[in-house]
N, C-alpha and C positions, 0 to 999 in steps of 0.2 A: 556401539550397539544396548542399547534398553538393558534388562537384566527382564528375562522370565521371576511369570509370579511364583514360583516354589525353587527358583533362584534367592528371590530376594527374604522371602523367607526363611531362608536357611543363610542367606548375609548376616554376618557376627556385628552389629554397632549398640554394642552393652552403655555407653553413655548417649544417647542419641548425635555423635558429633558431627556428623555430613548437617542435620538439620539446627545448629546451633547459629547467636551470634557470633560473628570474627575479633568480637573483644574471647569472648569461653572460648574458641580456639585459642589465642595466643596465646590465657592460663596456662592453657591445652599444651601449650609449644612446651611453651615456660618450662611447668610443672613438667615432662617430659625432658626436659634440655639435666635439669635437676637426675631421674633417676637414673638417666643415662649414666652419669656424672659419679653417682652415685654407686654403682653398677660397674665405675671403670676399676675402683678404688677397694674394690672382689677381687686379687689378682692372687696371683703365685708364681713369683717372682722367676725367671727363665730367660734365659740371651738366646739370639737375639729379641726370643718377643714375647713376651706374656700369656701366659693365661689370665681370662677375668671370663669376667661375667658380665659381657659389653656383649657378645651374641646375641644371649640373653635375652635384652634388654633391650636390641634392637629388630629384630623379630619381637618380642612381646612388642613392641612400637605398631609395627607395624601392623600386626591381628585387627588386636584395639583402637588405634587412631584410623586405619584404613589405608592404603595404601596414599593419598595427595597430602592428610595431616601428620602421616604415618614418619612420609620422605622427608619432606618439611621439613619435621623434628628434630630426623638426622645429621640432614644436613645444617641448622639454626645450632646444635648441639657442636658440628666442627670447628664453627666459623665462630662460635667463644674458642676453641683450642688455637684456630690458628691467626688471635687475635690474639693469645694471650695464658689466656683462662687454665685452669686447673685440671681441667676435667676428663684427660683420658686419665690411660691407668700409669701409676704409682708418682703421677701430681704432676702429671706432663702436659705439656700448652706451646702454642708456638711453632712456627714453622720446623721450627729439624721431624717430629713427626713424623710431616707429609714428601719430608725425600729419606727420610730412615728408612729400616730396615719392617717398618713396619705402616707402609706407606700403602701396597697392595690391600691389608687388612682395610686396612680407614678409609680408601676408592673405594670397598664392597660392601659400606653399611651402609649407603645410602638406596644402593640398589639390592640386600637385603631388606631392610623396612618396603620397599616399593614391589618386592618379588609375594613376598610375607599377605600385607595390606590388600595386596588385586588377589588376591588367592581368598583369602580372610573372605573378602565381598562377596566372592561367589562361591561359599559354601561351604572353604575349605578347611572348619575346625566347630570347636563347641562339640556339640552332640557325631558330628562326622571326625570319629578321633586317627584314625590311619591317616587321612587327609590329612589335616591336621603336623602331624608328626611329618607327614612324608614334605609337607611348604616349607619347614621350619629346619629340616635335615637339608630339603635344597636349596637352604638363601643358608645352610654353614659349609654346605658344599663349593656353592656358589665363590665363601670367604674363602678355606683356605685353597682354592685351585687361584680366584685374583694374587689374594697375596702370596702361596706361595711360587704362583711364576715372578711376579715384581721379584723374590728374595731370593731366584732365581738366578733374577740381571743383577746381582748384586753378589753371589756366595759362589753360587756352580745350585743346575740341577739336582746332585747329591744332600749333598747341607741343607738345603734347603730346604729337600722332600727327611731329613731328620734332624728337623732343626721345627721346623717352620708349617708339616701337616701334621709326619706322623703322630706327634705328644700332644693334637687335637682330635682328632681325630672319633679318641672315646666318649672327651669332655664335648665330643660335637652333637652328638648322642645323646646323651645323657644331657642335654642341658632341652635339646629338643624334646624329651620327652616329659623334663620338669611345666616346658609351656605348654607339652596338648594338655596336660595335663591341671596346669591353674590354670591353660581359657577353660576345657572340660567345666570344671569348680564353674567357676561366672557364670556359665551358662545353667550348671545348677542350683550353685544360687538369683539369680536375674531369673527360675521360674519356668526359661522357655527349655528346660531340656526332655530331647523323647525317650523311650524307653528304646532306643536300638541297641 
């Protein structure tokens, strides 16, 4: 379904990636995987799941790149991890993280990028700060739900809630607020902000 003119004017594409050549998109995917790897190393070690800036980076990639390129970028980053590159939290890589306690969260990451990117393309970002916050928070909740469900299959529902969901709720809210503020700043800096 094509976007209306109003939705198109609200769409968030600060780098005009949709119109760029494939080689430029490839470079953005590479840069995005590097940003995701760096965000993964900003970590507070916890057991069984560390607190990282991964979810912030995943939702930002979705919002800035759009749902197609954002999802592709996150999948490329996860592919790098599967091949053994130390791009996940605590410089981990290989197949073990995809079978261990973090597997549900990792599965959620491309879905998060898709969700936020799709909503951003429909104006849920930039000037519309409440909608932007809701998009990022919704993606974080989805990640916690999928990650918590998988973790529950390994350690039980109560422990999963206590170790894999509850400690991350405040962080999800704060990272959603940070993403919203950064995207509003990008909109202002690019000169396309409204006075709403």
